[in-house]
C-alpha positions as CSV (number, residue, x, y, z in Angstrom):
1,X,34.6,68.1,-66.3
2,X,32.4,68.9,-68.9
3,X,33.6,71.8,-71.2
4,X,31.1,73.1,-72.8
5,X,32.8,72.5,-76.2
6,X,31.4,72.2,-80.0
7,X,33.7,71.5,-83.1
8,X,36.7,73.0,-83.3
9,X,36.6,73.8,-79.5
10,X,34.8,76.4,-80.0
11,X,32.9,77.4,-76.2
12,X,29.2,76.8,-76.1
13,X,28.4,80.2,-74.5
14,X,24.9,78.6,-73.2
15,X,26.9,76.9,-70.6
16,X,30.1,78.7,-70.2
17,X,28.4,82.0,-69.9
18,X,25.6,80.8,-68.4
19,X,25.7,78.0,-66.0
20,X,26.9,78.9,-62.3
21,X,27.5,82.8,-63.7
22,X,24.8,85.3,-62.2
23,X,26.2,88.4,-64.4
24,X,29.1,88.9,-67.2
25,X,29.8,93.2,-67.3
26,X,29.7,93.0,-70.4
27,X,28.7,89.9,-72.2
28,X,28.6,90.9,-75.5
29,X,32.0,91.3,-75.2
30,X,33.4,88.9,-73.5
31,X,31.3,87.1,-76.4
32,X,33.6,88.3,-78.8
33,X,36.9,87.7,-77.1
34,X,35.8,84.6,-77.3
35,X,34.9,84.5,-81.2
36,X,38.2,85.7,-81.8
37,X,40.3,83.4,-80.5
38,X,42.5,85.0,-78.2
39,X,44.3,83.3,-75.7
40,X,42.6,85.6,-72.5
41,X,44.1,86.0,-68.8
42,X,41.6,85.1,-66.2
43,X,42.0,86.5,-62.7
44,X,41.4,85.5,-59.6
45,X,42.2,87.0,-56.4
46,X,42.5,86.1,-52.6
47,X,43.4,87.2,-49.5
48,X,45.4,84.4,-47.5
49,X,44.6,85.9,-44.2
50,X,42.7,82.2,-44.0
51,X,43.9,79.3,-45.1
52,X,41.1,77.3,-46.7
53,X,38.4,77.1,-49.4
54,X,35.0,75.9,-48.7
55,X,32.1,75.0,-51.8
56,X,31.4,78.5,-52.5
57,X,34.5,79.1,-53.5
58,X,34.7,76.3,-55.9
59,X,31.6,78.2,-58.1
60,X,33.9,80.6,-59.2
61,X,37.2,78.1,-59.2
62,X,35.0,75.4,-61.5
63,X,34.2,78.4,-63.5
64,X,38.1,79.2,-64.3
65,X,38.5,75.5,-65.3
66,X,36.3,75.7,-68.1
67,X,37.6,78.5,-69.3
68,X,41.5,77.1,-68.9
69,X,40.6,73.7,-71.0
70,X,39.6,76.2,-73.9
71,X,43.4,76.9,-74.0
72,X,43.4,80.6,-71.3
73,X,45.3,81.4,-68.7
74,X,44.1,81.9,-65.0
75,X,46.2,84.2,-63.0
76,X,46.5,83.1,-59.1
77,X,47.1,86.8,-57.6
78,X,48.1,86.3,-53.6
79,X,47.3,88.6,-51.6
80,X,50.2,88.9,-49.3
81,X,50.7,92.6,-48.8
82,X,47.5,93.5,-48.0
83,X,47.4,90.5,-45.8
84,X,50.2,92.3,-43.0
85,X,48.5,95.9,-43.4
86,X,46.0,94.0,-42.1
87,X,42.4,96.3,-41.1
88,X,42.7,98.7,-38.0
89,X,40.1,99.6,-37.2
90,X,38.9,96.4,-35.9
91,X,35.4,96.7,-38.2
92,X,35.8,93.0,-39.6
93,X,36.7,89.8,-38.5
94,X,37.5,89.1,-41.9
95,X,41.9,91.2,-42.5
96,X,43.5,90.5,-39.5
97,X,47.0,91.9,-39.1
98,X,49.7,89.1,-40.4
99,X,52.9,87.9,-40.4
100,X,54.8,87.6,-43.6
101,X,54.9,84.1,-42.4
102,X,52.1,83.3,-41.8
103,X,50.5,84.5,-45.1
104,X,53.1,82.2,-46.2
105,X,51.9,79.7,-44.8
106,X,47.8,80.4,-44.9
107,X,49.2,80.8,-48.9
108,X,50.1,77.7,-49.1
109,X,47.5,75.2,-47.8
110,X,45.5,77.6,-49.7
111,X,47.0,77.0,-53.0
112,X,47.4,73.3,-52.5
113,X,43.8,73.2,-52.1
114,X,43.5,75.2,-54.9
115,X,44.6,72.8,-57.1
116,X,42.5,70.5,-56.5
117,X,39.9,72.1,-58.7
118,X,42.3,74.5,-60.9
119,X,44.7,72.9,-63.3
120,X,48.2,73.9,-62.2
121,X,49.8,74.0,-65.2
122,X,47.5,76.3,-66.9
123,X,47.7,78.9,-64.4
124,X,50.4,81.9,-63.1
125,X,51.0,82.5,-59.7
126,X,51.3,86.1,-58.9
127,X,52.0,87.7,-55.4
128,X,51.0,91.5,-55.0
129,X,54.5,91.8,-53.2
130,X,56.0,91.6,-56.1
131,X,54.4,95.2,-57.2
132,X,53.1,97.1,-54.0
133,X,56.6,95.8,-51.9
134,X,57.9,98.6,-54.7
135,X,55.2,101.0,-54.0
136,X,56.8,104.3,-52.7
137,X,54.3,107.1,-50.7
138,X,54.3,108.9,-54.1
139,X,52.5,106.2,-55.8
140,X,50.2,105.6,-53.3
141,X,48.9,108.6,-53.5
142,X,49.1,109.1,-57.8
143,X,46.9,106.1,-57.4
144,X,44.6,107.2,-54.6
145,X,43.7,110.4,-57.0
146,X,42.6,109.0,-59.8
147,X,38.9,108.0,-58.0
148,X,36.8,110.4,-55.2
149,X,35.6,109.3,-51.4
150,X,32.8,109.3,-53.2
151,X,32.9,107.0,-55.3
152,X,34.3,104.4,-52.8
153,X,31.7,105.3,-50.6
154,X,29.4,103.3,-52.7
155,X,30.4,100.5,-52.7
156,X,27.3,98.9,-50.5
157,X,29.1,97.8,-46.9
158,X,30.7,101.0,-47.1
159,X,27.7,102.7,-47.2
160,X,25.6,100.9,-44.7
161,X,28.7,101.4,-42.6
162,X,28.9,105.4,-43.0
163,X,25.5,105.9,-42.8
164,X,25.3,103.9,-39.1
165,X,28.3,105.9,-38.3
166,X,30.4,102.8,-37.4
167,X,33.9,104.1,-38.3
168,X,35.8,103.1,-41.4
169,X,39.4,103.5,-41.4
170,X,41.6,105.2,-44.7
171,X,43.5,101.8,-44.6
172,X,39.9,100.4,-45.7
173,X,39.4,102.6,-48.7
174,X,42.7,101.7,-50.3
175,X,42.0,97.9,-50.2
176,X,39.3,98.3,-54.0
177,X,42.1,100.8,-55.2
178,X,44.5,98.0,-54.6
179,X,43.3,94.9,-55.8
180,X,42.4,97.3,-58.6
181,X,45.6,98.0,-59.8
182,X,45.9,94.2,-59.4
183,X,44.0,93.8,-62.8
184,X,46.4,96.5,-63.6
185,X,49.6,95.0,-63.1
186,X,48.6,91.7,-65.3
187,X,46.8,93.2,-67.6
188,X,43.6,91.2,-67.4
189,X,41.2,89.8,-69.1
190,X,38.9,88.6,-67.2
191,X,37.8,88.9,-63.6
192,X,36.6,85.9,-62.0
193,X,33.9,86.4,-58.1
194,X,31.4,86.5,-56.7
195,X,28.1,88.8,-57.0
196,X,29.9,90.7,-53.7
197,X,32.9,92.0,-55.5
198,X,31.2,93.8,-58.2
199,X,32.5,97.1,-56.8
200,X,35.8,96.3,-57.3
201,X,36.4,94.2,-60.5
202,X,34.5,97.6,-61.8
203,X,37.0,99.8,-59.9
204,X,39.4,97.6,-61.8
205,X,37.8,98.8,-65.7
206,X,37.9,102.0,-64.1
207,X,41.0,102.6,-63.9
208,X,42.4,100.0,-66.6
209,X,40.6,102.1,-68.7
210,X,42.4,105.3,-66.7
211,X,46.0,103.3,-67.9
212,X,45.2,102.8,-71.7
213,X,44.7,98.8,-71.1
214,X,41.3,97.4,-72.3
215,X,38.9,97.0,-69.4
216,X,38.9,94.1,-67.6
217,X,34.8,91.9,-68.3
218,X,33.7,91.0,-65.2
219,X,32.7,87.3,-64.5
220,X,30.9,86.7,-61.7
221,X,29.1,84.2,-59.5
222,X,26.1,83.2,-57.5
223,X,26.9,83.5,-53.9
224,X,26.7,79.8,-52.9
225,X,24.2,80.0,-50.0
226,X,25.8,77.8,-46.8
227,X,24.6,74.4,-44.8
228,X,22.4,76.6,-42.4
229,X,19.8,77.4,-45.4
230,X,19.6,81.7,-44.8
231,X,23.2,82.5,-45.6
232,X,26.1,82.2,-48.1
233,X,28.8,79.8,-47.5
234,X,31.6,81.1,-44.8
235,X,34.2,79.9,-42.3
236,X,33.2,82.4,-40.2
237,X,29.5,81.6,-39.7
238,X,30.3,77.3,-39.3
239,X,28.1,76.6,-42.5
240,X,31.2,75.9,-45.1
241,X,31.8,72.6,-46.9
242,X,36.0,72.8,-46.9
243,X,37.2,70.8,-49.6
244,X,40.3,69.2,-48.4
245,X,37.7,67.5,-45.2
246,X,37.6,63.9,-45.4
247,X,35.6,62.6,-48.2
248,X,32.5,61.0,-44.9
249,X,32.5,64.8,-43.5
250,X,32.0,66.5,-46.8
251,X,29.3,63.6,-47.9
252,X,27.7,63.9,-44.8
253,X,27.6,67.8,-44.6
254,X,26.5,67.9,-48.1
255,X,23.4,65.2,-46.9
256,X,22.5,68.0,-43.7
257,X,21.2,70.3,-46.6
258,X,18.0,71.7,-47.0
259,X,15.9,70.2,-50.0
260,X,15.4,73.4,-51.1
261,X,18.8,74.0,-51.6
262,X,19.7,71.2,-54.2
263,X,18.8,72.4,-57.5
264,X,21.5,75.6,-56.9
265,X,24.3,72.4,-55.6
266,X,24.0,70.7,-58.8
267,X,23.9,73.5,-60.8
268,X,26.2,75.5,-59.2
269,X,29.3,72.8,-57.9
270,X,27.9,69.5,-60.2
271,X,28.0,69.3,-63.5
272,X,24.8,67.0,-64.7
273,X,23.9,67.8,-68.3
274,X,20.8,70.2,-67.4
275,X,18.5,68.2,-69.1
276,X,19.1,65.4,-66.4
277,X,18.9,68.7,-63.5
278,X,15.4,69.2,-64.7
279,X,13.9,65.6,-64.5
280,X,15.4,65.9,-60.6
281,X,13.3,69.0,-60.2
282,X,10.4,68.1,-61.7
283,X,10.1,65.0,-59.9
284,X,10.7,66.3,-56.3
285,X,8.0,69.0,-57.1
286,X,5.4,65.6,-58.0
287,X,6.7,64.2,-54.8
288,X,8.5,61.4,-58.1
289,X,10.7,60.9,-56.5
290,X,12.8,60.8,-53.2
291,X,14.7,63.8,-51.9
292,X,17.6,62.0,-49.3
293,X,18.6,60.1,-52.8
294,X,19.0,63.0,-54.7
295,X,20.7,64.2,-52.3
296,X,22.9,61.3,-51.7
297,X,23.8,61.7,-55.9
298,X,24.2,65.5,-55.1
299,X,26.5,64.8,-52.3
300,X,28.8,61.4,-55.0
301,X,28.9,64.2,-57.2
302,X,31.0,66.6,-55.0
303,X,33.3,64.3,-53.3
304,X,33.8,62.0,-57.0
305,X,35.7,65.6,-58.0
306,X,37.4,66.3,-54.9
307,X,38.7,63.2,-54.8
308,X,37.1,59.7,-56.9
309,X,34.6,58.0,-57.5
310,X,35.7,55.0,-55.7
311,X,35.9,57.9,-52.9
312,X,32.9,58.8,-53.4
313,X,31.1,55.8,-53.1
314,X,32.8,54.1,-49.8
315,X,31.1,58.1,-48.4
316,X,28.5,56.9,-48.9
317,X,29.0,53.2,-48.2
318,X,30.1,54.7,-44.6
319,X,27.1,57.5,-44.3
320,X,24.5,54.3,-45.5
321,X,25.9,52.3,-42.4
322,X,26.3,55.2,-39.5
323,X,23.5,57.6,-40.1
324,X,20.8,55.9,-41.6
325,X,21.9,53.3,-40.0
326,X,21.4,54.9,-37.1
327,X,25.2,54.2,-35.5
328,X,27.7,56.8,-35.0
329,X,31.1,56.1,-33.0
330,X,32.9,58.7,-32.0
331,X,36.7,57.3,-32.4
332,X,40.0,58.4,-32.1
333,X,40.8,58.4,-35.2
334,X,38.2,61.1,-35.7
335,X,39.9,63.1,-33.3
336,X,37.0,63.0,-31.2
337,X,37.7,60.5,-28.2
338,X,39.7,62.5,-26.2
339,X,37.3,65.3,-26.4
340,X,34.1,63.6,-25.5
341,X,34.4,63.4,-22.3
342,X,34.1,67.5,-22.2
343,X,31.9,67.9,-24.8
344,X,28.3,68.9,-24.3
345,X,25.2,66.9,-25.1
346,X,24.2,69.7,-27.4
347,X,27.3,70.2,-29.6
348,X,28.0,66.7,-30.2
349,X,24.2,66.0,-31.9
350,X,24.9,69.4,-34.3
351,X,28.4,68.4,-35.1
352,X,27.8,64.9,-36.5
353,X,24.2,66.4,-37.9
354,X,21.0,65.0,-36.2
355,X,20.1,68.0,-35.6
356,X,20.2,71.2,-37.3
357,X,20.8,73.8,-34.4
358,X,21.2,74.1,-30.9
359,X,17.9,75.1,-30.4
360,X,16.5,71.9,-31.6
361,X,18.8,70.4,-29.9
362,X,17.3,72.3,-26.6
363,X,13.3,71.6,-27.9
364,X,14.2,67.8,-28.5
365,X,15.6,67.4,-24.6
366,X,12.3,69.8,-23.2
367,X,10.0,67.2,-24.9
368,X,12.3,63.8,-23.4
369,X,12.9,63.2,-27.0
370,X,16.4,62.2,-26.1
371,X,18.0,59.1,-23.5
372,X,21.2,58.7,-22.6
373,X,22.3,55.1,-21.2
374,X,17.9,54.5,-21.1
375,X,17.5,57.3,-18.9
376,X,15.4,60.7,-20.6
377,X,17.9,63.9,-20.0
378,X,16.2,67.2,-18.9
379,X,19.8,68.9,-18.7
380,X,20.6,71.3,-21.2
381,X,24.4,71.2,-20.3
382,X,24.8,67.7,-19.6
383,X,28.1,66.0,-21.1
384,X,28.0,62.8,-21.5
385,X,30.4,60.1,-20.2
386,X,32.5,57.6,-22.4
387,X,31.0,54.6,-23.3
388,X,27.4,56.3,-23.4
389,X,25.4,55.3,-25.9
390,X,23.1,58.3,-27.0
391,X,19.2,57.9,-28.2
392,X,17.8,60.3,-30.4
393,X,14.2,59.9,-30.6
394,X,12.5,57.5,-33.2
395,X,12.8,59.5,-36.4
396,X,16.2,60.6,-35.9
397,X,19.0,59.3,-37.4
398,X,19.2,56.5,-34.3
399,X,22.4,56.7,-31.4
400,X,25.4,57.5,-31.0
401,X,27.9,55.2,-29.1
402,X,30.1,57.8,-27.3
403,X,33.9,55.5,-27.3
């Protein structure tokens, strides 16, 4: 990984504080901390309600790794205490109430993936229950007294729900305060995360100041757009690329993104130099390069980071032979053979990236562009039989052999 270093380990701020960074609060203070030579305490928290990490998370994690390589200390906060509380209002599907066992299992999976990107040896893992497990009611009330309801309702999602007359549980209002208290507890110098965390980060700064600590700096990274090309990458939306997925799947999903996302993916999740990225950008703008070939480079870079170069090369060979070679074989090793007899055709086409959406699959069927075993398909609910040969147009990815 490019560490963004100059002579004697001085950080190259043009790389470290600009590329893959949406906003820093307060940037000049951050630069001063870096120049001071102080070993900074870098905070990254995660909600173990779900175990897996995707490329969207990877944007901030890569930035953490770059700071680590300059000698700074990462503190990973496992939100085990808040995850067990859940969201009693039912307004948020992302905060289910979990048992201690579920939290622990999710956290272990998360950390295995976390350390695919961040250096384990330079990371301190802390569990919220270390401090919140001892909290008394008096301490909770004391914490809530430091902020007003008006301050909390200023958060964008709370504000929208309040104005729309949708319920907001008191418990939900506590989450930003608890995240802020995490910063106080570990004496964070910098907190990392996406731009959607800005409100919570600022509360952390304020609470630290109230308790006599130096307020943390907030380094916010852009939100990576998912494979649907429109919304931020999210497991709940199904538009994600998981970092623990098989190499072939990661490579194939990267190849499925729209051409308009190529440059942002390069910038946010690879170390390709800016100069080379500018060449890619100009080549695509002038139509002097095939976007697919540039996208292949992107897919190789991402798989290489998560696995290795040899695996990335093999994933590319698989893509060229199987996808571009117009053949996809559903095998038991992919876990699809058992399902194939009950899986709808349109679902199979979406899952394998032959079409971008179910609506596109329906349109192709209506146009007579898809046939199974030599017969054109007109039924959108059609389920291919085991061993069927499915052909998709003349300009598509070819045919699927259902084994």
